[in-house]
N, C-alpha and C positions, 0 to 999 in steps of 0.2 A: 381350704374350704371347710366350713363347719357344717357337719351333718344336720344339726338341730336347726340351722337357719337356711336350709335348702328346701324348696318345694318343687316337685315335678308334677305339673298339672296339665290336663287337657281341657280344651273348650269343646263341648260336644252338643249337638242338637240336630233338629230337622232342618232341611234346606230353608233358607229365608227367615230363620228365627233371629238372625243378627249376631251370629258368632264372630264373624270377621270384623264387623263394625265394633263390637265390644272389645275385641283384642286390640284393634287400632287405638281405642281410647286408653286401654291399659298401658300400651307402649308410650302414648303421649304423656299421660299423667305421671308415669314413673321415669320420664326423662329420656326414653330411648329414641324418640323421634321429636323433631322440632315443630312439625305441623301434623295435623290429623289427616290421614289418608281416607278417602271415601270410596266404598265399594261401587256406589252408583256412578262415580266419576272415573272409575277405572284406575284409581291412584292408591289403592290399599297396599300397604307395605307387605302384609302377609300373603296377599294374592299377587305374587310376583310373576307368575307365568302369564304370557301374553293372552292365552285363551281364558284364564281366570278373570283377567281384566275385561275381556270382551263379553264373556257370558255372565259376569257378576256372581259367579259361584266359586267355591273352593274345591279344587280337584286334588291337589297334593297337600299332605299334612306338612305345614311349614313349622320349623322349630326355631324358637328364639329364646334368648335369656334376657331378663330384666331384673331390676332391684327395687324393693319397696320395704321401708322400715328396717333397713340393714339386713334384709333377707334376700337370698338369690332365688329367683323364680324362673324355672325352665318351663316355657309354655309351648304346647303343641296344638296348633289350630287345625282341627280335623274337618274333612268334608262332611256335608250333611246329606248328600245325594246317595241313594241306595246303591247305585252302580259303583260307588267307590268304597264299598264296605271294607275291602282289604286295608285301605288306608286307615280307617277307624280302628279296625281289629288290631293292627300291628302297633298303633299308638297306645291303645288301652293296655296292651300287654306290658308296657314299660312305665306306665304312670303310677304315681302313688295316690293321686287324688284327681277329681275332675269337677269342672263347673258345667252343670247342665243348663243350657239357655233355652227358655221357653218363650214363645210369642204370646203376649197377653190376649191376643185375639184368637189365634189358632189353637192355643192350649197344647195338650199332649197329642202331637200328630204321629202318624204311623212310623216314620223313621225315628222319631224320638224314642218310641217303644223298642225298636230294634237296637239302638245304641245303648239304651238303658239296660236291656237284658245282656248285651255284650259286657257292659261294665259290671253287672252282677256276676257274670261268669269269671271275670278276673278279680272279683272282690275289691272293687275300687270304691273308696268312700267318696261321697260327692256333696256339693252344695248346689242349690238351685237359684237361678236368677231369672225373674219374670221380666222380660224386656218389652219394649214397644208399648208402655203404659199410656203413651200419648195418642195412640192410634184409635180410630173409631171402632167401637165394639170391644175395647179392652176390658177384661174382667179378671182381677187378681184372685179373687176368692174362688171363682170357677176353676182356675188353673190348679189351685190347692186341692180342690175336690178330685180333679182328674188324676193328679199325681198319686193321691191316696187310693183311688179306685183301681187305676190301671197298673200301678206298680206295686200295690200292697206295701207302700212305703209310709213313713210317718213324717209328712212335711211340717216343719215348725217355723213359722214366720219370725224372723228377728227384726223385720221392718214391715210397715204397712204403708200403702201409697196414700198421699194426700191428693185427693181428687182423682179423676181419670179422664181419658180421651183429651179433649181440648183444654180441660181445666186441671190437668195433671200438673202439680206444682213442686212436689218433692216427696220426702218419705219421713215416717215417724220411726225413730230408733227405739225399739222396745226394751233394749238393754239399759240405755242411759235415760230413757223416757224424755226425749227431746225431738223437736221438729228439725229436719234437715232441709235447707233450701240452697239451691245452686245459683251462682251468679252468672246469668246468661251473657252479660257484656264481657266477662273475662274468660269465655269459653269453658265455663264450669269449673275453673281452677279453684275458686273460693267457695267454701261451704259455710253458711251461716247456721249456727245452732241456737235455737230459742226454745223456751218452755212450751209445752203442748197447749194449744189454744183450747178454749172451753168446748168448741164444737166437736173436737176429736177426743176429748179426755175420756169419755165413757167407753168409746170403742178401743182406745189404747189400753185402758185399764183392764178391759175384758180379755184382750189378747195377751197382755202381760201376765195375767193370772194363768192363762193356758200354758204360756211358755214356762213359767216357774213351776207349775204343777207337773208338767211333763219331765223336766230335768230333775225335780226333787225326788222322783221315784228312784233315781240312781245316786242321790247324794244326801247322806244323813245330815251333813253340815247345813245344806240349803234348807232341808226340811225343818230343822230346829229353828233357824232364823225366820222362816216363813210362818211357822206356827206361833212363834212368840211375837210376831208382828214387827220384827226389826228389819231395817233396810238391808238388802242383799247387795254386796259390792259387785259392780259390773265385772271385775276380773274373775270373781268366783263363778259367775254365770257363764262367762266365756270359757273358763277351764272345764266346766261340766259339759257345755255344748261340744267342745273339742273332743273330749273323751268319748261321748256318745256318737259323734259323727264318725270318728275313726273306727268305732266298733260297729258301724253301719246300722245303728238302731234308729237314728233320726236323720233328716235332711234339712239343714237350715235354709230358709228361703228369703231372698232379698228381691227388691224390685227396682226398676229404673227405666230410662229411655236413652239408650246409649247414643243414638243419633243426635239427640238434643243435649248430650253431655251431662246427663243426670244419672247418678247412682253408681258410677264406676269406682270412685275411691273407696267407698264402704265395701264394695265387692273385693277389691284388693286386700283390704283389712281382713275380710272374712277368709280369704285364701290363706293368709298368714296365721290367723287366729284358730281356724277350725280344721284345715286340711293337714294331713300328716306329713312329717319329715321322713326321709328315707329310713331312719332308724325306728320309726313308729309302726311301720307295717310289718306283718309276719315275715319270717325268713323265707327266701325263695327256695323252691324245690329244684334240685339238680341231680342228674342221673350219672353215675359212674359206670361207663361201659365195661371197664375191667372187672369190677366187683359185682356188676349187674344189680346194683341197688341204688335207691334214692337217698339223698342227704339233704338236710335243711341247712341253708347257708345264711347266716346273719350278715347284715350290711356292715362290713368291717374294712376300713381303709388299710388296716395292717395285715389283712388276710392275703391268700394267694390271688393273683389277678384273674378276674372272670367277668366278661361282659357279653351282651347280646346285641347282634346287628339287627336292628328292627326296621331299617329302611336303607335302600341303596338308591342314590340319585346320580345320574351321569352329568358330569360337567365337561364342556368341550375342551377346556384347557387343563384341568387337574385330573380328568378321568373319573373313576367311580368315587363318589363321596359316601362313606359308610357311616350312618348314624348309629352310635353305640350307647347303650345304657350300661353303666358299670354297676355290678352287684357286689363285687369284692375286690380288695387290693387296689393297686395303682398301675397304670400303664403310662410310660413316658414317651415323649415325641422322639423320633429318630431311633426307635428301638425295634425289636422284632416281637411279633405276637404269633401264637400258634392257633390256627383255625382247627378246632378240635374235631368237628364233624368231618371235614375234608382231609384231616391229617396233613396239613400243609403249613409251613412257616411263611409268614408274610411280614414285610417291612412297613412300618408306619412312618412315612416321611414327615408328616405334619399332623398336629391335632388342632382343630379349630373350634372356637365357640361361635355358634351361628346366630345371626340376627336376620331372619327371613332368608334372603339370598345374599346377604353380606356376611362377612366373617372377620374374626380376629384370632391370631395364633395364640395358643397357650402351651405351656411346657409339659403338662401332665393332666390326666383325668383320674379321679379316684372314686371309690365306691359311693353310690348315691347320685352321681352326676351324669349328665348327658352331653356328648360332644360328637364331633365328626372326625373320622380318621381318613386321611388322604394317603394313597399309595397301595392299598390292598386291592389286588387285581382280581382274585377269584371269589371274594366273599359275596354271599347272597343273603337276602332277607331270611332271618331265622337262624343264621349261623352263630355259634358260640366261639368267642375268642378268649384265650387265656395263656397258660403256660404248659409246655410239653410234659412236665413232671407231675401235673395235677389235672388229668383229663376229666372234666365234668361237663356234661351237656345240659344246658337249660332247655326246658320243654319246647318242643316244636309248636309253631303257631298253626292253627287250622284255618284253611281258606276254602271257600265254596268253589264248586266246579264251574267253569265257564259254560254258558248255555247258548251263546249266539256266535255264529261264524260268518266271516266275510272273506271272499277271495281277493287276493291282492297280487298284482304282477308289475314288474318294472317296465317302464315305457321303452327303455333301450337296454342293450346287453351290458353297457357300461354301468348302468344303475343296479344290476343284479347283486353284485358283491356288497355295494353300499346298503342296499335294502336288507340283505341278510344280517349284516353287521348291526344295523339300526334295530332290527327286530330282536336280536340277541341282547342288546343294551336294554330295550324296553321290557323284555321278559325277566331280566335280572332285577329291574326296578320294581316290577309289579307281578307278584305271584299269581294273580288271577288272569293275567294275559298270557296266552299260549300261542305258539306258532307251530306249523308242521305242513306236510304235504298231504293233499287229499289223494288217497290211493286210486280212487275211481277216475278222477278227472286229471290227476297229475298237477293240479293247481297248488300254489302256495296259499295257505289259509291262515287267518288269525282268529283267535277265539277270545271272547270277553264276557263281562257280566250283564251287558245290556246295550241298547242302541247308543245311548249317550256315551257310555264307557268306550265303545269302539270308535265312535265319531271323534271323541277327544284324541284317542291314540292315533287314528289315521291323520287327523289334522297336524299332530306333532310330527309324524313321519314326513308329511309333505312340506310343512313350514319350517319347523325347528331344525330337522335333520336335512332338509332340502333334497329329498329323494323324489324323483319324478316317477309316479306310479299310478296305475289304473286300479280302481277299487270297485268290486262288485256290490250287489245288493245284499243286505243281511240275510243269513240263512239260519234255520234252527239247527242246533247241535243235538242230534238224536243219540240214543244209547240202545244197546241190545242186552237181553238177558235170557234166562231159561225158565221153564215152568215145571219141569219134572226132575225127579231124582234119578240118577243113572250111574252105573259103574261100567267102565270100559277099559279093555286091555288092548294095547297096541304093540306091535313088533316092528323093529327097524333092522334091516339086514342089507349090507352093501359090501361090495368088494372094491377096495381102494388101494391102488399101488401094490397089487398082488396080495393084500392082506384082508382077511374077512373081518368086518366090524359088525357088532350086533348089540342091540339094546331092547329091553322089554319094560314097559311101564304100564301100571294099572292105576287109573284115577277114578275117584268117586266124586260126583258132582251133585250139588243141590241148590235150588233157588233160595235166596235169603230174603228176609223182609225188606221192603222198599226203604232206601236210605241207609242201609247197613254198610254198603260198600262191598268190596271183594275181600275174600280171605283165602289164605293157602296154609295148609299145615301138613306135617309129615306124621301120618298115623302109624307108621312102622319105621324101625331103625335097625339095620343090620350092621354090627360093628366091623365086619370084614369089608364093607363097602366104603371106599374113601369119601371124605367130605365133599370133594369137588364134583362127584357124581350127583349128590343131593343138591348142591348149589346149581348145577347145570339144569336140573329138572325145575327148581324154583325159578330160575332166570327165564326159562322157556315159558312157564305158566304166566309169570308177570308180564312178559312181552306179549303173550297171546291175549291177555285181558285188554290191552290197548289196540290189538289188531282186529277185534270184532269177530262175528260168526258168519252171518250171511251177507250183510250189507256193508261190513267194514267199519261200523260205528263202534266206539269203545264199549266194553262190557261193564255192567254194574250188577251188584247184588248177587254174585255167584260165589258159592263156597266150594273150594276144591281141596280134596285130601289125597295125598299119595298113599295108596294102600298096598302096592306091590311093585317090586323091582326084579327084573330078570337080568342078573349081572354075572358076567364071567370075566375073570381077570385077564384072560388071553385075548378076548375080542372086544372088551369095553373101551370106549373113549368118551370124553365129555361131549364132543360134537354129536356122537350117535345118540346119547341120552337127551341132549337138548332138542335134537330133531324129532326123536321119538315122542317126547313129552308134548311138543308142539302139535304133532299129528294126533296124539291121543286127546288133547284138549279140543281140537277142532272137530274131530269125529264125535266125541261125547256130546258136545254142545248141539251139534246138528240133530242128534237123536233125542235131546232133552227138551224138545218143544221150544225152539228159539222164538222170541217176540221182540218187536221194535218198541222202544219206550220213547215218550216225548216229554220235554220239560214242562211242568205245570207251575204257573206263577201265582203267588199270593198278591192280590190286587186290592188296593184301598183307594176309593174315589171320594174326593171332597166336592160336594155340589150344593149350591143354594137349594132350598126346599122346593122352589118353583119348578126346578128341572129334574126332580127326583125320578119321576115316571119315565121321562124320555131317556135318562141315563141308564136306568135299569133295563129298559127295553133294548137299548143299544148293546149292552153287555150280553144280554140273553141271546140276541140275534147272532152274536159272534161265538156262541157256544160256551159262554162263561157260566159259572155256577155261583149263585148269590147265597152267602151264608147268613147274612143279617145286616143290620145297620144301626148306627148310633145317631141320636138326634142332639144337636147342640144349639146354642142360641141363634146363630145365623146360618149354619150349614148342617147338612146331614153327611155322615160318612158311611159309605157302602163297603162292606167286607165281602170279597169274592175270590174265586179261583178261576183261572182260565189257562188253556194251553198257550204257550208262548207264540206258536204259529199264528194264532188269530189276533194277537195283540200288535202286530206291525201296523203302523199308521193309525193306531187307536187314538192318539192324542189329537190328530186333525179332526177325526169324527166327533170326539168329545167336545172339542171347542165349538164345532158348528152346531151341535144340539143344545149347548148351554150358553151360546153367545159369548164364548171365551171365558166364562166365569167358573167353570169346574176344572179341577186338576186331579191328577192321580199319581200314585207311586206303586211300583211293583217290585217284588224280589222273588228269587227262586224259592219254591216250596219243596217239590219232590219230582221224581220221574214216575210216570205211570203208562200203562199200555196204550199205544196209539189207537184212537177211536177209528 
């Protein structure tokens, strides 16, 4: 494998912008598939799950490898629905570049913003592709303005559309200054390049000037040619665009209509020309637990082996399939790897190059590549694999807390074990899916990011894993916290097996700002006290965070400090200190003004202007708080906040007041005191 000719890219966008359709065309034109799969027909190669084909949306990020202009392109097609944020997050963590797909009609939609900011967080260079130029209401220039306004980015068109809506015919290439037209009879395989016609020459010249002006600011060579009036070679323009794209100073913008097979080949060219190879991106940061410091790791196939498990998918025959991005060194098939976080050796029986849900075996994977490991039993998303002699941890991925709960129970006793096994598999695959027992009711509950997220998972349990189970209605997952500062001392004394055991713990508690999370620290340290006593106290406090205060909901935003220990070598045991710390936490929280918190969601509603009043009224009646709205050509977007509890069934009510024309998306914002 040549590092310079590899591209690890993601296709990201809002739901329904045409990501999967675009990816299907990429696979077709690069020769990976022999016919084009359609999302609308349920035949998309990348949407291989049965539910994805039924619902027409992407749920799991599918990885595939294809080749274009002698470059290897590893593509990850990510979901656009906000309930599957974890899938997007874990994909962006391992990508070097991304293609952001925008709908020419919808423009920058709410989930596009979420994904874009996630890409900013992971410093991913990207190019933009304005899709659906043939749709009624398509406006390329409006999408450019929105990208600039909402992302504070610099969108730089390298193509302009020829016509729009029903009269959309092709694109103008601003680098070679030619018209590009696709042959509809040949499925868009053949592209005709002709000189720009007189009706478009003024527009093309104007935007070409803007393009050259923008890149000349960073290239003295281009500036000299520009000022002397000489022709600027296309390769020089591409090289300058590449440099600035990788530096994340500009976003090259292309256009097309993927469903009509227009615009995809130049998009593939742009991936090769402008997006970075693994060696072009900054070195990854890795933490050495032994030395307790961070190191910068360049992408080097000759270095020590190090890779990140960014996704785990269960296969009925092969077991767990671990998707791994290699950052350093080489791992060969039929060898052993060391799971650094879990301190376990694992055997890799096979390494596969994936093509959606099909695969081909390979002998090894080296730095900069993405492949699937078969045979690793205990690996989870976010684990680092490498060698025992070089323990380096790649940063952990952050996933949001699940906010919605559903009770699930097996129909028969024989299904109980099968259900538990299935839930374990699903929680390994998806870090935002959690399971556990409800202490109050004794029911088995599952937690997820939203109604659709849990609906998809429940359907997988019933259909894919064939477990007979009864499922309850969705419930809100509340939290508990405290409102006052307090210091509390607790004593624990018992006589066990004729021996006195004793422990004393003093904890200081304080409420933290919303969204901070919980924290625990040792504010004191006595050298004569063994480490296992301090570990026992820390373990007890962390377990107590999950156990709740009054109602048994998990605790959030509480700061705990260990400020005193009453320890005697003759009577101390780790059990006594664990029990004592647990009692101290419980009693202190009860005195510190405990409150119940509910999840508040950020809600964005897209509605035609005619129904704006009814939609705002509907949201206000449910207790939503409207922050403002944006007006676009055909629709208005309302930005609001609302407690999750009032949003159940909102989609049905919204459809009825807008005659089915309004839609909404929501994501978790924060917890606040229940009204």
